[in-house]
All heavy atoms as an XYZ file, in Angstrom:
802
protein
N     -28.114    -24.483    -18.551
C     -28.216    -23.044    -18.397
C     -28.804    -22.771    -16.948
O     -28.472    -21.739    -16.371
C     -29.104    -22.492    -19.491
C     -29.143    -20.977    -19.493
S     -27.505    -20.364    -19.834
C     -27.858    -19.137    -20.989
N     -29.673    -23.622    -16.535
C     -30.302    -23.370    -15.223
C     -29.272    -23.426    -14.081
O     -29.349    -22.700    -13.134
C     -31.403    -24.408    -14.967
C     -32.513    -23.884    -14.136
C     -33.605    -24.914    -14.030
N     -34.142    -25.270    -15.281
C     -35.355    -25.805    -15.406
N     -36.035    -26.143    -14.326
N     -35.905    -26.092    -16.578
N     -28.281    -24.327    -14.257
C     -27.192    -24.439    -13.243
C     -26.418    -23.115    -13.181
O     -25.991    -22.755    -12.065
C     -26.248    -25.626    -13.566
C     -26.940    -26.950    -13.331
O     -27.883    -27.047    -12.562
O     -26.549    -27.891    -14.040
N     -26.145    -22.524    -14.244
C     -25.380    -21.254    -14.256
C     -26.166    -20.186    -13.606
O     -25.594    -19.398    -12.775
C     -25.022    -20.852    -15.717
C     -23.984    -21.834    -16.280
C     -24.471    -19.436    -15.730
C     -23.634    -21.618    -17.716
N     -27.451    -20.090    -13.855
C     -28.299    -19.091    -13.190
C     -28.333    -19.368    -11.698
O     -28.275    -18.394    -10.914
C     -29.713    -19.115    -13.825
C     -29.716    -18.733    -15.256
S     -28.987    -17.096    -15.559
C     -30.202    -16.065    -14.853
N     -28.441    -20.582    -11.332
C     -28.479    -20.909     -9.894
C     -27.149    -20.582     -9.214
O     -27.135    -20.033     -8.143
N     -26.027    -20.846     -9.894
C     -24.712    -20.510     -9.395
C     -24.594    -18.933     -9.282
O     -24.003    -18.457     -8.276
C     -23.683    -21.059    -10.283
C     -22.274    -20.954     -9.699
S     -20.991    -21.877    -10.574
C     -21.064    -21.180    -12.207
N     -25.031    -18.237    -10.290
C     -24.932    -16.765    -10.245
C     -25.746    -16.248     -9.037
O     -25.330    -15.274     -8.402
C     -25.449    -16.175    -11.522
C     -24.500    -16.425    -12.713
S     -22.893    -15.827    -12.487
C     -23.144    -14.092    -12.598
N     -26.924    -16.864     -8.759
C     -27.705    -16.479     -7.637
C     -27.024    -16.678     -6.296
O     -27.013    -15.786     -5.438
N     -26.285    -17.762     -6.255
C     -25.529    -18.100     -5.023
C     -24.410    -17.152     -4.846
O     -24.031    -16.746     -3.749
C     -25.087    -19.530     -5.047
C     -26.210    -20.535     -4.833
C     -25.678    -21.827     -4.403
C     -26.786    -22.843     -4.263
N     -27.493    -22.742     -2.994
N     -23.729    -16.757     -5.980
C     -22.599    -15.834     -5.922
C     -23.071    -14.442     -5.375
O     -22.489    -13.861     -4.524
C     -21.938    -15.648     -7.257
C     -20.964    -14.495     -7.323
C     -21.243    -16.958     -7.659
N     -24.253    -13.988     -5.894
C     -24.803    -12.700     -5.431
C     -25.195    -12.791     -3.940
O     -24.960    -11.843     -3.187
C     -26.012    -12.302     -6.279
C     -25.654    -11.815     -7.641
C     -26.873    -11.259     -8.366
C     -26.552    -10.747     -9.709
N     -26.139     -9.416     -9.761
N     -25.741    -13.945     -3.560
C     -26.119    -14.120     -2.152
C     -24.871    -14.091     -1.267
O     -24.863    -13.422     -0.222
C     -26.843    -15.449     -2.015
C     -27.325    -15.753     -0.613
C     -28.011    -17.100     -0.513
O     -28.699    -17.501     -1.488
O     -27.734    -17.771      0.536
N     -23.836    -14.735     -1.713
C     -22.565    -14.832     -0.924
C     -21.964    -13.390     -0.840
O     -21.447    -12.958      0.169
C     -21.571    -15.770     -1.598
C     -20.232    -15.797     -0.919
S     -20.288    -16.352      0.805
C     -20.322    -18.046      0.573
N     -22.012    -12.665     -1.971
C     -21.509    -11.282     -1.995
C     -22.254    -10.394     -1.040
O     -21.576     -9.632     -0.276
C     -21.590    -10.762     -3.418
C     -21.020     -9.354     -3.525
C     -21.076     -8.839     -4.941
O     -21.843     -9.321     -5.775
N     -20.337     -7.792     -5.217
N     -23.560    -10.535     -0.935
C     -24.305     -9.743      0.012
C     -24.007    -10.064      1.450
O     -23.801     -9.232      2.303
C     -25.840     -9.940     -0.238
N     -23.800    -11.366      1.725
C     -23.446    -11.850      3.038
C     -22.046    -11.340      3.436
O     -21.814    -10.948      4.542
C     -23.471    -13.317      3.137
C     -24.888    -13.940      3.224
C     -24.892    -15.416      3.312
C     -26.312    -16.021      3.346
N     -26.267    -17.515      3.425
N     -21.137    -11.330      2.464
C     -19.744    -10.902      2.689
C     -19.747     -9.401      3.009
O     -19.044     -8.954      3.889
C     -18.869    -11.175      1.501
C     -17.408    -10.873      1.665
S     -16.614    -11.881      2.851
C     -16.258    -13.292      1.891
N     -20.570     -8.583      2.279
C     -20.611     -7.196      2.579
C     -21.222     -6.926      3.979
O     -20.686     -6.055      4.667
C     -21.474     -6.478      1.477
C     -20.779     -6.439      0.162
C     -21.664     -5.906     -1.009
O     -22.876     -5.567     -0.700
O     -21.212     -5.803     -2.129
N     -22.202     -7.713      4.361
C     -22.786     -7.552      5.654
C     -21.744     -7.927      6.708
O     -21.629     -7.150      7.725
C     -24.031     -8.435      5.832
O     -24.984     -8.053      4.856
C     -24.619     -8.332      7.242
N     -21.017     -8.961      6.500
C     -20.022     -9.402      7.444
C     -18.937     -8.328      7.612
O     -18.443     -8.005      8.695
C     -19.425    -10.740      7.060
C     -18.327    -11.217      8.078
S     -17.378    -12.535      7.431
C     -16.432    -11.729      6.132
N     -18.443     -7.750      6.462
C     -17.463     -6.710      6.511
C     -17.912     -5.493      7.254
O     -17.090     -4.919      8.033
C     -17.024     -6.329      5.079
C     -16.181     -7.418      4.408
C     -15.926     -7.084      2.950
O     -16.661     -6.392      2.299
N     -14.823     -7.673      2.450
N     -19.173     -5.150      7.163
C     -19.718     -4.044      7.922
C     -19.763     -4.346      9.391
O     -19.437     -3.518     10.241
C     -21.133     -3.682      7.432
N     -20.125     -5.581      9.723
C     -20.117     -6.030     11.112
C     -18.704     -5.911     11.714
O     -18.520     -5.520     12.851
C     -20.664     -7.427     11.335
C     -22.170     -7.548     11.041
C     -22.681     -9.033     11.065
O     -21.848     -9.961     11.332
O     -23.858     -9.178     10.772
N     -17.770     -6.430     10.959
C     -16.343     -6.444     11.450
C     -15.849     -4.985     11.607
O     -15.223     -4.618     12.612
C     -15.452     -7.169     10.465
C     -15.767     -8.694     10.575
C     -13.962     -6.917     10.762
C     -15.065     -9.523      9.484
N     -16.196     -4.115     10.693
C     -15.745     -2.713     10.803
C     -16.401     -2.028     12.021
O     -15.737     -1.135     12.618
C     -16.094     -1.908      9.511
N     -17.574     -2.491     12.449
C     -18.244     -1.843     13.578
C     -17.846     -2.395     14.921
O     -18.287     -2.011     15.938
C     -19.768     -2.023     13.408
N     -16.920     -3.393     14.865
C     -16.462     -3.998     16.180
C     -15.843     -2.943     17.063
O     -15.247     -1.976     16.578
C     -15.411     -5.087     15.886
C     -15.856     -6.368     15.341
C     -14.646     -7.253     15.017
C     -16.789     -7.114     16.309
N     -15.959     -3.152     18.339
C     -15.287     -2.289     19.326
C     -14.607     -3.226     20.297
O     -15.275     -3.855     21.105
C     -16.333     -1.427     20.085
C     -15.721     -0.394     20.995
O     -14.537     -0.594     21.431
O     -16.363      0.589     21.280
N     -13.284     -3.434     20.139
C     -12.548     -4.421     20.857
C     -11.566     -3.735     21.820
O     -10.945     -2.754     21.467
C     -11.708     -5.316     19.847
C     -10.983     -6.437     20.627
C     -12.709     -5.933     18.810
N     -11.497     -4.307     23.053
C     -10.613     -3.740     24.031
C      -9.451     -4.626     24.283
O      -9.562     -5.839     24.462
C     -11.470     -3.579     25.344
C     -10.764     -2.853     26.479
C     -11.657     -2.603     27.627
O     -11.731     -3.503     28.502
O     -12.348     -1.611     27.645
N      -8.277     -3.984     24.375
C      -7.027     -4.724     24.706
C      -6.439     -4.128     25.925
O      -6.584     -2.934     26.180
N      -5.827     -4.997     26.773
C      -5.268     -4.516     27.999
C      -3.809     -5.028     28.175
O      -3.476     -5.980     27.592
C      -6.076     -5.063     29.209
C      -7.476     -4.486     29.283
C      -8.239     -4.945     30.508
C      -9.602     -4.313     30.542
N     -10.237     -4.383     31.804
N      -3.076     -4.231     28.945
C      -1.715     -4.596     29.247
C      -1.368     -4.124     30.664
O      -1.996     -3.258     31.168
C      -0.741     -4.001     28.220
N      -0.343     -4.773     31.210
C       0.107     -4.366     32.505
C      -0.939     -4.633     33.613
O      -1.076     -3.776     34.521
N      -1.693     -5.717     33.440
C      -2.770     -5.950     34.442
C      -3.827     -4.967     34.452
O      -4.487     -4.687     35.476
N      -4.098     -4.298     33.326
C      -5.162     -3.292     33.231
C      -4.615     -1.900     33.380
O      -5.461     -0.930     33.402
N      -3.363     -1.700     33.550
C      -2.873     -0.332     33.721
C      -3.000      0.501     32.411
O      -3.156      1.668     32.441
C      -1.361     -0.340     34.153
C      -1.057     -0.843     35.571
C       0.440     -0.975     35.744
C      -1.744      0.039     36.583
N      -2.955     -0.196     31.268
C      -3.193      0.446     29.974
C      -4.338     -0.363     29.291
O      -4.270     -1.567     29.189
C      -1.913      0.429     29.113
C      -2.235      0.960     27.719
C      -0.805      1.200     29.738
N      -5.310      0.444     28.894
C      -6.455     -0.153     28.155
C      -6.652      0.607     26.827
O      -6.632      1.821     26.858
C      -7.793     -0.030     28.970
O      -7.564     -0.717     30.211
C      -8.938     -0.681     28.276
N      -6.800     -0.159     25.759
C      -6.886      0.501     24.419
C      -8.029     -0.087     23.685
O      -8.282     -1.294     23.809
C      -5.585      0.177     23.658
C      -5.341      0.872     22.387
C      -3.904      1.288     22.328
C      -5.604     -0.089     21.224
N      -8.787      0.716     22.964
C      -9.956      0.238     22.182
C      -9.707      0.466     20.687
O      -9.242      1.538     20.344
C     -11.203      0.968     22.609
C     -11.762      0.611     23.932
C     -13.061      1.352     24.399
N     -13.972      1.689     23.313
C     -14.228      2.960     22.973
N     -13.760      3.987     23.594
N     -15.092      3.170     22.002
N     -10.009     -0.541     19.918
C      -9.903     -0.481     18.446
C     -11.226     -0.867     17.819
O     -11.977     -1.607     18.420
C      -8.836     -1.464     17.924
C      -7.413     -1.337     18.332
C      -6.564     -2.477     17.717
C      -6.837     -0.030     17.887
N     -11.470     -0.328     16.625
C     -12.589     -0.873     15.804
C     -12.098     -1.987     14.998
O     -10.889     -2.326     14.962
C     -13.312      0.286     15.015
C     -12.380      0.831     13.904
O     -11.430      0.271     13.530
N     -12.812      1.993     13.425
N     -12.965     -2.561     14.161
C     -12.594     -3.703     13.384
C     -11.641     -3.366     12.234
O     -11.028     -4.268     11.637
N     -11.476     -2.118     11.949
C     -10.539     -1.692     10.864
C      -9.162     -1.456     11.491
O      -8.238     -1.115     10.769
C     -11.054     -0.434     10.208
C     -12.259     -0.576      9.428
C     -12.692      0.757      8.858
C     -13.973      0.640      8.058
N     -14.369      1.934      7.451
N      -9.022     -1.577     12.823
C      -7.713     -1.360     13.460
C      -7.512      0.099     13.865
O      -6.424      0.457     14.290
N      -8.530      0.967     13.759
C      -8.397      2.307     14.081
C      -8.583      2.451     15.646
O      -9.515      1.867     16.234
C      -9.428      3.176     13.394
C      -9.275      3.119     11.890
C     -10.479      3.639     11.120
O     -11.614      3.799     11.722
O     -10.313      4.038      9.925
N      -7.715      3.241     16.297
C      -7.840      3.412     17.730
C      -9.010      4.319     18.081
O      -9.192      5.397     17.537
C      -6.572      4.050     18.266
C      -6.475      3.925     19.802
S      -5.028      4.693     20.591
C      -3.671      4.041     19.643
N      -9.801      3.758     19.004
C     -11.034      4.521     19.470
C     -10.821      5.161     20.794
O     -11.500      6.133     21.141
C     -12.240      3.584     19.553
C     -12.609      2.835     18.227
C     -13.731      1.859     18.561
C     -13.080      3.854     17.217
N      -9.906      4.629     21.619
C      -9.680      5.190     22.933
C      -8.475      4.610     23.562
O      -7.986      3.522     23.199
N      -7.964      5.309     24.575
C      -6.757      4.894     25.273
C      -6.879      5.360     26.738
O      -7.206      6.532     26.957
C      -5.486      5.435     24.671
C      -4.164      5.254     25.409
C      -3.822      3.769     25.399
C      -3.089      6.045     24.741
N      -6.753      4.461     27.679
C      -6.740      4.880     29.072
C      -5.482      4.399     29.705
O      -5.032      3.221     29.509
C      -7.923      4.186     29.806
C      -9.272      4.709     29.411
C     -10.383      4.027     30.231
C     -11.732      4.497     29.717
N     -12.831      3.845     30.415
N      -4.816      5.245     30.444
C      -3.537      4.948     31.105
C      -3.685      5.302     32.568
O      -4.089      6.447     32.920
C      -2.434      5.806     30.495
C      -1.072      5.511     31.188
C      -2.249      5.520     28.996
N      -3.360      4.357     33.390
C      -3.392      4.571     34.824
C      -2.395      5.624     35.221
O      -1.218      5.655     34.780
C      -3.045      3.274     35.610
C      -3.234      3.367     37.071
O      -2.378      3.939     37.738
O      -4.291      2.883     37.498
N      -2.855      6.611     35.991
C      -1.923      7.756     36.385
C      -0.637      7.322     37.036
O       0.390      8.020     36.999
C      -2.762      8.603     37.331
C      -4.174      8.268     37.015
C      -4.154      6.807     36.539
N      -0.597      6.155     37.662
C       0.655      5.706     38.314
C       1.753      5.503     37.347
O       2.936      5.434     37.728
C       0.404      4.399     39.072
O       0.097      3.336     38.182
N       1.465      5.400     36.071
C       2.507      5.209     35.077
C       3.150      6.519     34.575
O       4.092      6.470     33.796
C       1.958      4.471     33.874
C       1.516      3.011     34.098
C       0.780      2.477     32.869
C       2.717      2.193     34.433
N       2.631      7.616     35.018
C       3.169      8.941     34.628
C       4.312      9.410     35.438
O       4.295     10.362     36.195
C       2.043     10.046     34.590
C       0.984      9.816     33.532
C      -0.278      9.533     33.908
C       1.324      9.796     32.215
C      -1.308      9.291     32.984
C       0.371      9.600     31.227
C      -0.946      9.362     31.636
N       5.374      8.583     35.337
C       6.622      8.941     36.087
C       7.679      9.106     35.026
O       7.771      8.310     34.073
C       6.968      7.854     37.031
C       5.949      7.687     38.153
C       6.304      6.509     39.065
C       5.173      6.382     40.057
N       5.299      5.152     40.809
N       8.554     10.086     35.246
C       9.569     10.428     34.224
C      10.472      9.283     33.856
O      10.761      9.050     32.708
C      10.432     11.558     34.769
C      11.354     12.149     33.740
C      12.062     13.372     34.233
O      11.492     14.111     35.073
O      13.241     13.573     33.812
N      10.845      8.416     34.841
C      11.724      7.333     34.552
C      11.038      6.053     34.042
O      11.672      5.007     33.895
C      12.613      7.007     35.767
C      11.772      6.618     36.991
O      10.558      6.805     36.975
N      12.421      6.157     37.999
N       9.713      6.119     33.836
C       9.002      4.934     33.387
C       8.318      5.138     32.032
O       7.340      4.437     31.700
C       7.921      4.547     34.434
C       8.557      4.111     35.696
C       7.582      3.557     36.740
O       6.383      3.349     36.382
O       7.940      3.285     37.862
N       8.838      6.036     31.220
C       8.313      6.325     29.919
C       8.372      5.118     29.003
O       7.391      4.789     28.312
C       8.984      7.537     29.282
C       8.558      7.725     27.816
C       8.724      8.785     30.057
N       9.480      4.437     29.044
C       9.642      3.252     28.163
C       8.642      2.144     28.554
O       8.101      1.458     27.681
C      11.053      2.698     28.231
C      12.068      3.607     27.487
C      13.460      3.023     27.580
O      13.639      1.833     27.733
O      14.409      3.832     27.430
N       8.369      1.994     29.774
C       7.395      1.024     30.309
C       6.050      1.374     29.731
O       5.315      0.493     29.221
C       7.359      0.942     31.814
C       8.698      0.325     32.377
C       6.206      0.047     32.300
C       8.869      0.430     33.825
N       5.653      2.611     29.851
C       4.370      3.092     29.338
C       4.274      2.838     27.819
O       3.253      2.298     27.341
C       4.160      4.536     29.676
C       2.901      5.184     29.091
C       1.639      4.442     29.623
C       2.824      6.659     29.483
N       5.297      3.186     27.122
C       5.321      2.942     25.612
C       5.095      1.438     25.320
O       4.349      1.077     24.469
C       6.597      3.459     25.025
C       6.722      4.951     25.062
C       8.111      5.464     24.686
O       9.073      4.678     24.642
O       8.234      6.709     24.494
N       5.850      0.575     25.992
C       5.703     -0.854     25.750
C       4.317     -1.354     26.094
O       3.766     -2.258     25.436
C       6.782     -1.603     26.631
C       8.164     -1.423     26.132
O       8.332     -0.937     24.989
O       9.106     -1.712     26.950
N       3.704     -0.863     27.172
C       2.383     -1.267     27.568
C       1.309     -0.865     26.498
O       0.369     -1.579     26.264
C       1.980     -0.771     28.948
C       2.748     -1.407     30.099
C       2.448     -0.694     31.467
C       2.466     -2.892     30.227
N       1.541      0.315     26.009
C       0.570      0.822     24.913
C       0.671     -0.082     23.723
O      -0.369     -0.520     23.165
C       0.840      2.289     24.542
C       0.461      3.214     25.726
C       0.095      2.693     23.307
C       0.883      4.621     25.546
N       1.853     -0.440     23.324
C       2.057     -1.373     22.180
C       1.410     -2.702     22.539
O       0.801     -3.344     21.660
C       3.537     -1.477     21.845
C       4.065     -0.128     21.258
C       3.772     -2.658     20.853
C       5.568     -0.038     21.118
N       1.652     -3.264     23.720
C       1.099     -4.536     24.053
C      -0.434     -4.472     24.102
O      -1.077     -5.468     23.656
C       1.619     -4.977     25.491
N      -1.025     -3.376     24.595
C      -2.487     -3.307     24.629
C      -3.072     -3.268     23.224
O      -4.064     -3.880     22.918
C      -2.869     -2.111     25.399
N      -2.342     -2.560     22.313
C      -2.773     -2.474     20.919
C      -2.702     -3.846     20.279
O      -3.628     -4.267     19.533
C      -1.862     -1.497     20.154
C      -2.270     -1.269     18.729
N      -1.909     -2.165     17.697
C      -3.104     -0.372     18.185
C      -2.401     -1.756     16.613
N      -3.109     -0.626     16.847
N      -1.658     -4.604     20.510
C      -1.531     -5.985     19.943
C      -2.672     -6.859     20.499
O      -3.255     -7.636     19.753
C      -0.217     -6.550     20.292
C       0.005     -7.959     19.662
C       1.335     -8.536     20.002
C       1.530     -9.932     19.438
N       0.436    -10.733     19.115
N      -2.964     -6.762     21.809
C      -3.996     -7.544     22.388
C      -5.376     -7.258     21.743
O      -6.093     -8.139     21.338
C      -4.109     -7.208     23.893
C      -5.086     -8.100     24.675
O      -5.200     -9.272     24.363
O      -5.823     -7.550     25.503
N      -5.663     -5.966     21.562
C      -6.957     -5.606     20.920
C      -6.981     -6.050     19.487
O      -7.976     -6.629     18.952
C      -7.198     -4.085     21.012
N      -5.841     -5.875     18.740
C      -5.793     -6.249     17.330
C      -5.976     -7.783     17.185
O      -6.713     -8.253     16.345
C      -4.467     -5.802     16.734
C      -4.378     -6.091     15.230
C      -3.100     -5.461     14.706
C      -3.055     -5.711     13.219
N      -1.833     -6.353     12.797
N      -5.366     -8.518     18.032
C      -5.443     -9.983     17.979
C      -6.913    -10.413     18.215
O      -7.429    -11.330     17.567
C      -4.529    -10.673     19.037
C      -3.037    -10.541     18.668
O      -2.733    -10.191     17.479
O      -2.204    -10.848     19.563
N      -7.586     -9.795     19.152
C      -8.946    -10.097     19.476
C      -9.832     -9.823     18.265
O     -10.722    -10.605     17.895
C      -9.456     -9.354     20.693
C      -8.912     -9.825     21.980
C      -9.334     -9.011     23.172
C      -8.726     -9.489     24.463
N      -9.105     -8.629     25.616
N      -9.643     -8.660     17.610
C     -10.415     -8.253     16.433
C     -10.206     -9.222     15.295
O     -11.154     -9.623     14.646
C     -10.041     -6.836     16.054
N      -8.942     -9.693     15.122
C      -8.670    -10.612     14.050
C      -9.282    -11.972     14.352
O      -9.800    -12.640     13.364
C      -7.147    -10.779     13.898
C      -6.460     -9.543     13.252
C      -4.990     -9.651     13.115
O      -4.381    -10.551     13.708
O      -4.403     -8.759     12.482
N      -9.340    -12.391     15.589
C      -9.944    -13.615     15.926
C     -11.444    -13.599     15.697
O     -12.024    -14.550     15.094
C      -9.680    -13.961     17.421
O      -8.275    -14.080     17.608
C     -10.402    -15.256     17.866
N     -12.110    -12.509     16.012
C     -13.536    -12.373     15.754
C     -13.833    -12.333     14.281
O     -14.757    -12.972     13.792
C     -14.097    -11.086     16.411
C     -14.045    -11.231     17.943
C     -15.515    -10.793     15.973
C     -14.282     -9.953     18.712
N     -13.001    -11.628     13.504
C     -13.166    -11.566     12.027
C     -12.984    -12.939     11.413
O     -13.740    -13.341     10.542
C     -12.174    -10.572     11.433
N     -11.980    -13.671     11.854
C     -11.742    -15.010     11.305
C     -12.911    -15.912     11.638
O     -13.351    -16.773     10.825
C     -10.447    -15.594     11.898
N     -13.491    -15.790     12.829
C     -14.590    -16.619     13.253
C     -15.843    -16.335     12.362
O     -16.501    -17.211     11.920
C     -14.939    -16.349     14.742
C     -16.011    -17.263     15.312
C     -16.164    -16.993     16.823
O     -15.237    -17.130     17.557
O     -17.293    -16.644     17.177
N     -16.106    -15.055     12.182
C     -17.255    -14.664     11.302
C     -17.061    -15.196      9.900
O     -17.989    -15.661      9.264
C     -17.395    -13.137     11.334
C     -17.985    -12.583     12.609
C     -18.143    -11.086     12.549
C     -18.802    -10.519     13.746
N     -20.213    -10.924     13.915
N     -15.842    -15.038      9.379
C     -15.568    -15.511      8.000
C     -15.716    -17.009      7.941
O     -16.286    -17.540      6.977
C     -14.092    -15.162      7.597
O     -13.971    -13.749      7.712
C     -13.791    -15.576      6.176
N     -15.256    -17.734      8.888
C     -15.423    -19.180      8.981
C     -16.900    -19.607      8.989
O     -17.313    -20.536      8.247
C     -14.710    -19.749     10.190
C     -14.164    -21.132     10.052
C     -13.257    -21.627     11.188
N     -13.325    -20.931     12.425
C     -12.447    -20.038     12.909
N     -11.387    -19.754     12.087
N     -12.520    -19.516     14.091
N     -17.708    -18.924      9.719
C     -19.146    -19.163      9.770
C     -19.772    -18.923      8.441
O     -20.626    -19.692      7.966
C     -19.795    -18.291     10.823
C     -19.482    -18.644     12.267
C     -19.988    -17.586     13.272
O     -20.738    -16.671     12.851
O     -19.680    -17.695     14.451
N     -19.404    -17.853      7.814
C     -19.945    -17.481      6.493
C     -19.632    -18.465      5.413
O     -20.408    -18.798      4.534
C     -19.475    -16.060      6.062
C     -19.988    -15.591      4.717
C     -21.484    -15.328      4.750
C     -19.249    -14.284      4.323
N     -18.355    -18.976      5.433
C     -17.855    -19.837      4.360
C     -17.979    -21.334      4.676
O     -17.421    -22.160      3.953
C     -16.428    -19.460      4.019
O     -15.582    -19.671      5.171
C     -16.280    -18.025      3.513
N     -18.663    -21.667      5.740
C     -18.734    -23.087      6.145
C     -19.348    -23.889      4.963
O     -20.351    -23.496      4.398
C     -19.628    -23.189      7.383
N     -18.662    -24.958      4.614
C     -19.158    -25.807      3.589
C     -18.695    -25.457      2.196
O     -18.953    -26.158      1.227
N     -18.059    -24.343      2.038
C     -17.548    -23.938      0.727
C     -16.189    -24.578      0.479
O     -15.383    -24.667      1.395
C     -17.411    -22.435      0.589
C     -18.761    -21.622      0.624
C     -18.471    -20.159      0.550
C     -19.636    -22.013     -0.588
N     -15.900    -24.978     -0.764
C     -14.609    -25.563     -1.061
C     -13.520    -24.503     -1.232
O     -13.079    -24.204     -2.366
C     -14.884    -26.346     -2.348
C     -16.007    -25.553     -3.027
C     -16.842    -24.984     -1.892
N     -13.107    -23.884     -0.187
C     -12.121    -22.848     -0.162
C     -10.753    -23.492      0.132
O     -10.660    -24.239      1.120
C     -12.429    -21.726      0.804
C     -13.744    -21.018      0.369
C     -11.338    -20.734      0.852
C     -14.238    -20.034      1.306
N      -9.723    -23.216     -0.663
C      -8.373    -23.773     -0.383
C      -7.853    -23.403      0.996
O      -8.109    -22.250      1.434
C      -7.454    -23.189     -1.480
C      -8.388    -22.647     -2.523
C      -9.709    -22.352     -1.835
N      -7.181    -24.356      1.709
C      -6.568    -24.024      2.971
C      -5.658    -22.868      2.900
O      -4.898    -22.689      1.920
C      -5.858    -25.291      3.361
C      -6.326    -26.351      2.438
C      -6.834    -25.651      1.230
N      -5.663    -21.966      3.930
C      -4.812    -20.811      3.957
C      -5.296    -19.579      3.206
O      -4.731    -18.519      3.345
N      -6.372    -19.724      2.450
C      -6.892    -18.584      1.754
C      -7.665    -17.665      2.736
O      -8.494    -18.113      3.448
C      -7.899    -19.064      0.683
C      -8.406    -17.917     -0.128
S      -9.438    -18.564     -1.524
C      -9.905    -17.068     -2.296
N      -7.225    -16.428      2.774
C      -7.777    -15.507      3.729
C      -8.974    -14.719      3.066
O      -8.800    -14.204      1.987
C      -6.768    -14.525      4.254
C      -5.767    -15.181      5.159
C      -4.916    -14.181      5.857
C      -4.026    -14.895      6.842
N      -3.454    -13.892      7.753
N     -10.081    -14.661      3.812
C     -11.170    -13.864      3.417
C     -11.455    -12.817      4.478
O     -11.228    -13.062      5.655
C     -12.391    -14.702      3.156
C     -12.346    -15.647      1.987
C     -13.622    -16.570      2.022
C     -12.280    -14.925      0.689
N     -12.010    -11.671      4.302
C     -12.310    -11.116      2.981
C     -11.012    -10.726      2.252
O     -10.021    -10.492      2.883
C     -13.134     -9.876      3.289
C     -12.848     -9.526      4.695
C     -12.424    -10.798      5.362
N     -11.121    -10.736      0.972
C      -9.935    -10.598      0.104
C      -9.224     -9.321      0.442
O      -9.083     -8.400      0.251
C     -10.339    -10.650     -1.397
C     -11.053    -11.946     -1.692
C     -12.452    -11.940     -1.817
C     -10.383    -13.123     -1.746
C     -13.130    -13.117     -2.139
C     -11.051    -14.265     -2.039
C     -12.402    -14.311     -2.199
């Protein structure tokens, strides 16, 4: 019976750590760039856009498609960075736990 109580305590502890980690990830402010910095985009850890800066040199009528592509590329850059940070934090939290390969956390 003592083992079950100990295990339940560890589960509660892990749950608290997971909630803290999720809050940290949500509070991230990640910057993505494209076009050598002509487009800069900021996302939070939830993937919500916080800001967008576009170099005025891109505001030309015949370069609209380039601007659109750069915004998409900057968004992908920021999203990839946020996902990398989240995966690193999750790996740190779950170090030593017998989690099956490929299982993504948080659920």
